[in-house]
C-alpha positions in Angstrom: -75.0 -17.9 8.3 -73.3 -17.6 4.9 -70.2 -15.2 4.9 -69.4 -13.6 1.6 -65.9 -12.9 0.2 -64.8 -9.2 0.5 -63.9 -7.8 -3.0 -60.6 -6.3 -1.7 -59.3 -9.7 -0.5 -61.7 -12.4 -1.6 -59.3 -15.2 -0.6 -58.6 -13.9 2.9 -61.5 -11.9 4.1 -65.2 -12.7 4.5 -68.1 -10.5 5.5 -70.4 -11.8 8.2 -74.1 -10.9 7.8 -75.6 -8.4 10.3 -77.1 -9.8 13.5 -74.4 -12.1 14.7 -72.5 -11.6 17.9 -68.8 -12.2 17.0 -67.9 -14.2 20.2 -70.8 -16.6 19.4 -69.6 -17.4 16.0 -68.3 -21.0 15.5 -64.6 -21.2 15.8 -64.0 -17.7 17.3 -63.2 -18.9 20.8 -60.9 -21.5 19.3 -58.9 -19.0 17.3 -59.9 -20.2 13.9 -60.3 -16.6 12.6 -59.8 -13.0 13.7 -62.1 -10.0 13.1 -60.7 -6.8 11.4 -61.1 -4.5 8.5 -59.6 -5.8 5.1 -57.5 -2.7 5.0 -55.2 -4.3 7.6 -53.9 -6.6 4.9 -52.4 -3.8 2.8 -49.4 -3.3 5.2 -48.8 -7.0 5.8 -48.9 -7.7 2.1 -46.2 -5.1 1.5 -44.2 -6.4 4.4 -44.3 -9.9 3.0 -42.8 -11.6 6.0 -41.1 -15.0 5.4 -40.6 -18.1 7.6 -37.3 -18.0 9.4 -36.9 -14.2 9.5 -36.6 -11.8 12.4 -39.6 -9.4 12.2 -40.7 -6.5 14.4 -44.3 -5.1 14.6 -43.3 -1.9 16.4 -46.8 -0.4 17.3 -48.6 -3.7 17.4 -51.6 -3.4 19.7 -54.3 -4.6 19.4 -52.6 -7.3 17.4 -54.5 -7.7 14.1 -51.4 -7.2 11.9 -49.1 -9.2 14.3 -51.5 -12.1 13.9 -51.4 -11.9 10.1 -47.6 -11.7 10.2 -47.3 -14.7 12.5 -49.6 -16.7 10.2 -47.4 -16.0 7.2 -44.3 -16.9 9.2 -45.8 -20.3 10.0 -44.2 -20.6 13.4 -40.7 -20.3 12.0 -38.4 -17.3 12.8 -38.8 -14.6 15.5 -41.6 -12.1 15.7 -41.6 -9.3 18.2 -44.7 -7.3 18.9 -44.3 -4.1 21.0 -46.4 -1.2 22.2 -46.2 1.5 24.9 -49.6 1.2 26.7 -50.4 -1.4 29.3 -54.1 -1.6 28.4 -53.4 -2.0 24.7 -50.7 -4.6 25.4 -53.2 -6.6 27.4 -55.6 -6.6 24.4 -52.7 -7.7 22.2 -51.9 -10.6 24.5 -55.5 -11.6 24.7 -55.9 -11.7 20.9 -52.6 -13.7 20.4 -53.7 -16.1 23.2 -57.1 -16.7 21.5 -55.4 -17.2 18.2 -52.9 -19.6 19.8 -49.9 -17.6 18.6 -47.6 -18.3 21.6 -44.5 -17.9 19.4 -44.9 -14.0 19.3 -42.7 -12.2 21.8 -44.7 -9.3 23.4 -42.8 -6.4 25.1 -43.7 -3.0 26.4 -41.5 -0.4 24.7 -41.9 3.4 24.3 -40.1 4.2 21.1 -40.1 7.9 21.8 -37.3 7.3 24.3 -33.8 6.7 22.9 -32.4 3.3 23.8 -35.8 1.9 24.9 -35.6 -1.0 22.5 -32.2 -2.1 23.8 -33.6 -5.6 24.6 -34.7 -6.3 21.0 -32.4 -7.8 18.4 -29.8 -5.4 16.9 -31.1 -5.9 13.4 -34.4 -7.0 11.8 -35.1 -8.5 8.4 -38.5 -6.7 8.3 -40.2 -4.1 10.4 -43.8 -2.9 10.4 -44.4 0.6 11.8 -48.1 1.3 12.0 -47.8 4.8 13.4 -50.3 6.8 15.6 -52.1 9.1 13.2 -55.2 11.3 12.8 -57.5 8.4 12.0 -59.2 10.3 9.2 -59.4 7.0 7.2 -61.6 5.4 9.9 -64.1 8.1 10.6 -67.0 5.7 9.8 -65.9 3.7 12.9 -64.4 6.5 15.0 -66.5 9.5 14.3 -65.2 11.3 17.4 -61.8 11.5 15.6 -63.1 14.4 13.6 -63.4 16.5 16.7 -59.8 15.8 17.7 -58.5 16.8 14.3 -56.6 20.2 14.1 -53.6 21.7 12.4 -51.6 21.7 15.7 -52.5 18.0 16.4 -51.6 17.0 12.9 -48.2 18.8 13.2 -47.5 17.0 16.5 -48.4 13.6 15.0 -46.2 14.1 12.0 -43.3 15.0 14.3 -43.9 11.8 16.3 -44.2 9.7 13.2 -40.7 11.0 12.1 -39.2 10.1 15.4 -40.7 6.6 15.3 -39.5 6.1 11.7 -35.9 7.1 12.7 -36.0 4.7 15.7 -37.2 1.7 13.6 -35.0 2.5 10.6 -31.9 2.3 12.8 -32.7 -1.4 13.5 -33.3 -2.5 9.9 -30.6 -4.6 8.3 -29.1 -3.7 4.9 -31.5 -5.1 2.3 -34.3 -5.2 4.8 -37.9 -4.0 4.4 -39.6 -1.4 6.5 -43.3 -0.8 6.0 -44.7 2.5 7.2 -48.5 2.6 7.5 -51.4 4.8 8.7 -55.1 4.8 8.8 -55.0 8.4 7.6 -56.1 10.0 4.4 -53.8 13.0 4.9 -50.9 13.5 2.6 -49.0 15.3 5.4 -48.9 11.9 7.2 -48.4 9.8 4.2 -46.8 10.6 0.8 -45.6 14.1 1.6 -44.2 13.0 5.0 -42.3 10.1 3.5 -40.9 12.3 0.7 -39.4 14.6 3.3 -38.1 11.7 5.4 -36.5 10.0 2.4 -34.8 13.3 1.3 -32.7 13.1 4.5 -32.3 9.3 4.5 -30.8 8.5 1.1 -29.9 5.0 2.3 -33.6 4.1 1.9 -35.7 3.9 -1.2 -39.5 3.8 -1.7 -40.3 0.6 -3.5 -44.1 0.6 -3.5 -47.0 2.3 -1.8 -50.7 1.6 -1.5 -53.6 4.1 -0.8 -57.0 2.8 0.1 -59.9 5.2 -0.3 -63.1 3.9 1.4 -65.6 4.7 -1.4 -63.4 2.8 -3.9 -61.9 0.0 -1.9 -64.9 -0.6 0.4 -62.5 -0.8 3.3 -61.2 1.6 5.9 -59.0 4.4 4.5 -55.3 3.5 4.8 -51.8 4.2 3.5 -48.8 1.8 3.4 -45.4 2.3 1.9 -42.6 -0.4 1.5 -39.2 1.0 2.1 -36.0 -0.9 1.4 -32.6 -0.2 2.9 
């Protein structure tokens, strides 16, 4: 087997030839590597977590981005990974266990409820918010998402995304970084949504954003924006 570098991230991602069962690959059980789409890197690169910081991955399951954050923090600092669903949290714990990332603190938190994150630190240096979205950027892997898509559902998602943004923003320290990300191609969930949110939150500024379009990037579709307080 000869993996090849992926053009989006040739130093970090390699493509495995067809025909291999992932659990049978050398090093998988030992946590040498993790399997995910290269688009996952976009949000973590913008977040740029540093050793010694206090970081929150707010919608963390199944744990791909949390693992990348932990790797960049090199075992120094505090990383909290939260989600609201028990089954997804179990997948998160399983992945972190296989990757031997015991330093990550995993908690069940429903961010829709005010005060639900009371047990977390009062302030964070960096927060990653990978929100629930329409999944229109990953239709090649989740074709059923097209049948769930509707104007009403999109409106509900945008409302939820705004609530989650407000909850996370309230825990970011001054000068801190919040990365908002989706696997959506819809402007209503991405650029347009953030423009409306920033208009009522002048204490935040958009520093940079990344849009991945599958035919060009050869990755999943994704959006990520780096906000600074």
